[in-house]
C-alpha positions as CSV (number, residue, x, y, z in Angstrom):
1,M,108.7,-125.4,172.8
2,R,112.3,-124.9,174.0
3,K,112.9,-122.3,176.6
4,R,115.3,-119.7,175.3
5,I,118.3,-119.2,177.6
6,R,119.2,-115.6,178.0
7,P,122.9,-114.9,177.6
8,P,124.8,-113.4,180.5
9,S,124.9,-109.6,180.5
10,Y,128.1,-107.8,180.0
11,E,126.7,-105.0,182.1
12,A,127.4,-107.2,185.2
13,L,131.2,-106.9,184.7
14,K,133.0,-105.9,187.9
15,I,135.2,-102.8,188.2
16,G,139.0,-103.1,188.8
17,R,141.5,-105.8,188.6
18,S,141.0,-108.9,190.8
19,H,143.0,-111.9,191.6
20,E,140.3,-114.1,190.0
21,F,140.9,-112.4,186.6
22,G,144.4,-113.7,186.7
23,I,143.4,-117.2,187.8
24,L,140.9,-117.5,184.9
25,L,143.3,-116.0,182.3
26,D,146.1,-118.4,183.4
27,A,143.7,-121.4,183.3
28,V,142.4,-120.5,179.8
29,L,145.9,-120.0,178.4
30,Y,147.8,-122.8,180.1
31,E,145.3,-125.3,181.5
32,P,142.1,-125.1,179.5
33,E,140.9,-128.4,180.7
34,K,140.5,-126.8,184.2
35,V,138.3,-123.9,183.0
36,P,134.9,-125.7,183.3
37,G,135.6,-126.7,186.8
38,I,136.9,-123.3,187.8
39,V,133.8,-121.6,186.4
40,A,131.5,-124.2,188.0
41,N,133.0,-123.5,191.4
42,N,132.9,-119.8,191.0
43,P,130.4,-118.7,188.2
44,E,131.1,-115.0,188.9
45,I,134.7,-115.4,187.8
46,V,133.7,-114.6,184.2
47,Y,132.7,-111.1,185.3
48,E,136.1,-110.3,186.9
49,T,138.1,-107.6,185.1
50,C,141.6,-106.3,184.7
51,W,142.6,-102.6,185.3
52,A,141.5,-101.7,181.8
53,G,137.9,-102.9,182.6
54,E,138.1,-106.0,180.4
55,N,136.9,-109.4,181.4
56,V,139.1,-112.3,180.3
57,L,137.0,-112.9,177.1
58,H,137.5,-109.2,176.1
59,W,141.3,-109.5,176.8
60,L,141.4,-112.6,174.6
61,A,139.6,-110.7,171.8
62,I,142.3,-108.0,171.8
63,E,145.0,-110.7,171.7
64,N,143.2,-112.7,168.8
65,K,142.8,-115.9,170.9
66,H,139.6,-117.1,169.1
67,E,139.7,-120.7,170.4
68,E,140.1,-119.5,173.9
69,I,137.1,-117.2,173.4
70,R,135.0,-120.2,172.3
71,L,136.0,-122.0,175.5
72,L,135.0,-119.1,177.7
73,R,131.7,-118.6,175.9
74,S,130.9,-122.3,176.3
75,V,131.1,-121.9,180.1
76,G,128.8,-118.8,180.1
77,S,131.1,-115.8,179.8
78,P,129.5,-112.7,178.6
79,I,130.8,-110.9,175.5
80,P,131.4,-107.3,176.3
81,I,130.2,-105.0,173.6
82,Y,133.7,-103.5,172.9
83,A,135.3,-107.0,172.5
84,L,134.0,-107.1,168.9
85,V,134.9,-103.4,168.3
86,H,138.5,-103.9,169.5
87,A,138.8,-107.1,167.4
88,V,137.8,-105.1,164.4
89,E,140.1,-102.3,165.2
90,H,143.0,-104.7,165.4
91,G,141.9,-106.5,162.2
92,H,141.7,-109.9,164.0
93,L,139.7,-111.8,161.4
94,E,139.4,-115.1,163.2
95,T,138.3,-113.4,166.4
96,V,135.7,-111.3,164.5
97,I,134.2,-114.4,163.0
98,A,134.2,-116.2,166.4
99,L,132.5,-113.3,168.2
100,L,129.9,-112.9,165.5
101,E,129.1,-116.7,165.5
102,L,128.9,-116.6,169.3
103,G,126.3,-113.8,169.4
104,A,128.3,-110.6,170.0
105,E,126.1,-107.5,170.0
106,V,126.8,-105.4,166.9
107,I,126.5,-101.6,166.8
108,P,127.1,-100.8,163.1
109,S,128.3,-97.2,163.8
110,D,130.9,-98.4,166.3
111,I,132.1,-101.2,163.9
112,T,132.4,-98.7,161.1
113,R,134.4,-96.4,163.3
114,A,136.7,-99.2,164.4
115,L,137.2,-100.4,160.8
116,N,138.2,-96.9,159.7
117,S,140.3,-96.2,162.8
118,S,143.7,-94.6,162.0
119,W,145.2,-96.0,165.2
120,F,145.5,-99.5,163.6
121,S,146.3,-99.9,160.0
122,K,144.4,-102.6,158.1
123,S,144.9,-103.5,154.5
124,K,142.1,-103.1,152.0
125,K,141.8,-106.9,151.8
126,V,141.3,-107.2,155.6
127,K,138.7,-104.3,155.6
128,S,136.9,-106.0,152.8
129,L,136.8,-109.4,154.5
130,I,135.5,-107.8,157.7
131,K,132.7,-106.0,155.9
132,R,131.8,-109.3,154.2
133,Y,131.7,-111.2,157.5
134,F,129.3,-108.6,158.9
135,K,127.2,-108.8,155.7
136,Q,126.8,-112.5,156.2
137,F,125.3,-111.8,159.6
138,G,122.9,-109.2,158.2
139,Y,124.9,-106.0,158.9
140,E,125.9,-103.4,156.4
141,I,129.1,-101.8,157.5
């Protein structure tokens, strides 16, 4: 029987911007081949946040950087609960799919609220696609 590995907790995120947040973000965006080594040398770096309280993975979700999210998740980054909510709010289809595939926690009421948010307009087609993505993962939104 394989031992189930527990994913890192997003509750361990640190408060306030740190220099390490910038180091990891720059590496992910401009030198992705260095990311595994950076995280291996400092595993806590995936918990560093910006002033908005987002770790690098969350920041990338807002910016629709789904390949970079996959890279960070592969080195153990937690997925903050609001990363998925914010991706839905912005209508970032590729990022929503990536986060669902990578095991993001889903709170249906928060997703419904994000989908219907008046702050960010989404076409009926985008809303319909997002609902179908969640349905494929067993969630009725």
